[in-house]
C-alpha positions in Angstrom: -18.8 24.5 5.8 -19.2 21.2 7.6 -18.3 21.1 11.3 -18.3 18.2 13.8 -19.9 20.0 16.7 -21.0 18.7 20.1 -24.7 19.0 19.2 -24.3 17.4 15.7 -22.2 14.5 17.1 -24.8 13.9 19.9 -27.7 13.9 17.4 -25.9 11.6 15.0 -25.0 9.2 17.7 -28.3 9.1 19.5 -30.9 10.0 16.8 -31.6 13.3 18.5 -32.4 11.7 21.9 -29.4 13.5 23.4 -28.8 10.8 25.9 -25.4 12.3 26.7 -26.3 15.9 26.0 -25.5 17.3 29.5 -22.2 17.3 31.4 -24.2 15.9 34.4 -25.0 12.8 32.3 -21.4 12.5 31.3 -20.3 12.6 34.9 -22.8 10.0 35.8 -21.1 7.5 33.4 -18.9 4.8 35.0 -15.2 5.9 35.0 -13.7 4.7 31.7 -10.0 4.2 31.1 -8.3 5.7 28.0 -4.7 5.1 26.8 -3.5 8.3 25.1 -0.2 9.0 23.3 1.3 12.4 23.1 4.5 14.3 22.5 6.1 16.5 25.2 5.7 19.8 23.4 3.6 22.8 24.3 1.1 22.3 21.4 0.4 18.8 22.7 0.1 19.8 26.4 -3.6 20.2 26.1 -4.0 16.6 27.1 -2.2 17.3 30.4 -4.5 20.4 31.0 -7.5 18.1 30.7 -5.9 15.8 33.3 -4.5 18.3 35.8 -7.4 20.8 35.6 -10.0 18.0 36.2 -11.7 17.9 32.8 -11.2 14.2 32.4 -12.5 13.4 35.8 -15.5 15.6 35.2 -16.3 13.5 32.1 -15.8 10.2 33.9 -12.6 9.4 32.0 -9.3 8.1 33.5 -6.5 8.9 31.1 -3.3 6.9 31.0 -1.1 9.5 29.2 2.0 8.1 27.6 4.8 10.3 26.1 6.4 9.4 22.8 9.3 11.0 20.9 7.7 11.1 17.5 4.3 11.1 15.8 5.0 8.0 13.7 5.6 6.0 16.9 2.2 7.1 18.3 0.5 6.2 15.0 2.1 2.7 15.1 1.0 2.2 18.7 -2.6 3.2 17.9 -2.7 0.9 14.9 -1.3 -1.9 17.0 -4.0 -1.3 19.7 -1.3 -0.4 22.3 -3.0 3.0 22.5 -6.6 4.1 22.1 -6.1 7.7 21.1 -3.0 9.6 19.8 -1.7 13.0 18.9 -0.9 13.7 15.2 -0.1 16.5 12.8 -2.6 17.0 10.1 0.0 16.6 7.3 1.0 13.2 8.8 -2.7 12.1 9.1 -3.2 13.0 5.4 -0.1 11.1 4.3 -1.1 8.0 6.4 -4.7 8.2 5.0 -3.3 7.9 1.4 -1.6 4.7 2.5 -5.1 3.3 3.3 -4.5 3.1 7.0 -7.9 3.6 8.6 -7.1 6.4 11.1 -9.7 9.0 11.9 -9.6 12.4 13.6 -11.9 12.7 16.6 -10.9 16.1 18.2 -8.8 19.1 17.2 -5.7 20.3 19.0 -3.5 23.3 18.2 -4.5 25.7 15.5 -2.2 28.1 13.6 -3.8 31.6 13.7 -1.7 34.4 12.2 -0.5 36.7 13.6 -1.6 35.4 17.1 0.6 32.3 17.0 3.2 33.4 14.4 5.8 33.5 17.1 5.7 29.8 17.9 8.2 29.0 15.2 10.7 30.7 12.8 12.9 30.0 9.8 16.4 31.1 10.9 19.9 31.5 9.6 23.2 32.2 11.4 23.7 35.8 12.3 26.5 36.3 9.8 24.8 34.5 7.0 24.3 36.3 3.7 21.1 34.5 3.0 18.2 36.8 2.2 16.0 35.0 -0.3 15.0 31.5 -1.3 17.5 31.4 -4.1 20.3 31.9 -1.5 19.3 28.6 0.0 19.6 26.6 -3.2 22.0 23.7 -2.6 22.3 24.5 1.1 21.9 22.3 4.2 18.7 23.0 6.2 17.7 21.5 9.6 14.1 20.5 10.2 12.5 18.5 13.0 11.4 15.6 10.8 11.8 14.8 7.1 8.4 15.1 5.3 6.9 16.7 8.4 5.4 20.2 8.8 8.7 22.0 9.4 10.2 20.3 6.3 7.2 21.2 4.3 7.2 24.8 5.5 10.9 25.3 4.8 10.5 24.0 1.3 7.4 26.3 0.7 9.3 29.3 2.1 12.2 28.7 -0.3 9.9 28.1 -3.3 7.8 31.1 -2.5 10.8 33.4 -2.2 12.6 32.7 -5.5 14.4 29.5 -4.7 14.2 25.8 -5.7 13.8 23.6 -2.6 14.5 20.4 -4.6 18.2 21.5 -4.7 18.5 21.9 -0.9 19.7 19.2 1.5 17.4 18.7 4.5 18.5 16.9 7.7 16.7 16.0 10.9 17.8 17.8 14.0 16.0 17.5 17.4 14.4 20.8 18.4 16.6 21.4 21.5 19.7 21.1 19.2 18.6 23.7 16.7 20.2 26.8 18.4 23.6 25.0 18.7 23.5 23.9 15.1 22.9 27.5 14.0 25.5 28.9 16.3 28.2 26.5 15.1 27.1 27.1 11.4 26.7 23.3 11.0 23.6 24.1 8.9 22.8 27.0 6.6 19.3 27.4 8.0 17.0 25.8 10.5 13.3 25.7 11.4 13.2 26.5 15.1 10.2 26.1 17.4 9.4 27.3 20.8 10.7 27.1 23.5 14.1 27.3 21.7 13.6 30.6 19.8 15.1 32.8 22.5 18.3 30.7 22.6 18.6 30.6 18.8 18.2 34.4 18.5 21.5 34.8 20.5 23.4 33.7 17.4 20.9 33.7 14.5 18.5 35.9 12.8 15.0 35.3 11.5 14.1 34.9 7.8 10.4 34.5 8.6 8.1 33.8 11.4 5.3 31.2 11.6 3.6 29.1 8.9 2.1 31.9 6.8 3.7 30.1 3.7 1.0 27.5 4.3 -1.9 29.7 5.3 -3.1 32.4 7.7 -5.3 30.0 9.6 -5.4 26.2 9.7 -5.4 23.2 12.0 -1.9 22.0 12.9 -2.7 18.8 14.8 -5.4 16.7 16.2 -6.4 13.7 18.3 -7.0 10.5 16.4 -7.9 6.8 16.7 -8.6 3.9 14.4 -11.9 3.6 12.6 -12.5 0.3 14.3 -11.9 1.6 17.8 -14.1 4.7 17.2 -17.0 2.6 15.9 -16.7 0.2 18.9 -16.5 3.0 21.5 -18.8 5.9 20.2 -19.6 7.0 23.8 -15.9 7.3 24.6 -15.2 9.2 21.4 -18.0 11.7 22.2 -16.9 12.1 25.8 -13.2 12.6 24.8 -14.1 15.1 22.1 -16.3 17.1 24.5 -13.6 17.1 27.1 -11.0 18.4 24.7 -13.4 21.1 23.5 -13.9 22.3 27.1 -10.2 22.0 27.8 -9.4 24.2 24.7 -11.7 27.0 25.9 -10.1 26.9 29.3 -6.5 26.8 28.0 -7.0 29.7 25.6 -8.3 31.9 28.4 -6.0 30.8 31.2 -2.4 31.0 30.2 -1.2 31.8 33.7 -2.9 28.7 35.1 -1.8 26.4 32.3 1.8 27.6 32.2 2.9 25.5 35.3 1.3 22.4 33.7 3.3 23.0 30.5 6.5 23.4 32.6 5.8 20.3 34.7 5.4 17.9 31.9 7.7 19.3 29.1 10.4 20.3 31.6 10.6 23.7 30.0 11.8 26.4 32.3 8.8 28.2 33.8 10.3 31.6 33.0 10.5 30.6 29.3 7.0 29.4 29.3 5.8 32.6 30.8 7.3 34.7 28.0 7.0 32.6 24.9 4.1 32.7 22.4 1.6 30.2 23.5 -0.4 27.7 21.4 -4.1 28.4 20.5 -6.4 25.4 20.7 -9.3 24.8 18.3 -12.7 23.6 19.6 -14.0 22.0 16.4 -12.9 19.8 13.5 -13.6 22.0 10.6 -12.7 20.7 7.1 -11.9 24.1 5.8 -9.2 24.4 8.5 -7.8 20.9 7.9 -7.5 21.3 4.1 -4.5 23.8 3.8 -2.0 21.5 5.6 -3.4 18.4 4.0 -3.0 20.0 0.5 0.5 21.2 1.0 1.5 17.8 2.4 0.1 16.2 -0.8 2.1 18.7 -2.9 5.5 18.1 -1.2 5.0 14.4 -0.2 3.8 13.4 -3.7 0.3 12.0 -3.1 -3.1 13.0 -4.6 -5.0 15.7 -2.7 -8.4 14.6 -1.3 -11.3 16.2 0.6 -10.3 16.2 4.2 -13.8 15.4 5.4 -12.6 11.8 4.8 -10.3 12.2 7.8 -13.0 13.1 10.2 -14.8 10.4 12.1 -18.6 10.5 11.6 -20.6 8.7 14.3 -23.1 6.2 13.1 -26.8 6.7 14.0 
């Protein structure tokens, strides 16, 4: 299994000299600005943990964090050099890669780890619905966050793995906050609901299945990326950013009480909801084996050829 670890990245960048091998050396660097694009969801809040808990400052980085509504908007901004680094789901990164856009992953973000993070999302139907199996959703209208995105892929996989034919269903885009109301009013036959909206949805809907087990028990959901050109021109910043996010991930996974106010501050989610919802788990390494499941199922449902995901991971030049 190939992993991009701190030690390996340092060795590859500096021929084993480890010029930046210590955090003290990183702090000694001149403060460097970074323009980073993210989405205001809990899984992407890791970037705000790095800022508010002081990890960027420790690494000598000054992050200008900009919030976007969608991943494609972030990707467009990175390609246009309006951002240096952005947040992206692995399925989207795989699809973009197949269009020969030179984006590379430089640090992991949230990881799906069943059953620990199963409760972060659910496939739901109205409470009085007769739907029990995938075949019951043939020809039905289903709400997902984004067409061809992970919730769309997961909904199709659930239907197909439970006796149905997802090609017959009609999928529509509904913003995450509007999912509970769409189910309550029976405007849709099913919906993929994510936190922090599960509690509201459960008032008038029931769960067909939790989490993304239809994709795999453990895989990387999203990551931080840049362009191949920017990464090659800024190897020091890539390394410092990756190390910062690794340190942030370890802190976030172990300090939910301390990170919860930061999530509430930026996402505007009620602090009480944050305190009781299933929290994201953040990965500390870009591991091809954990990238492959989501890339492969994206290839299946978005009609492109599967490929080894090591191609997505930026490899520093000696």
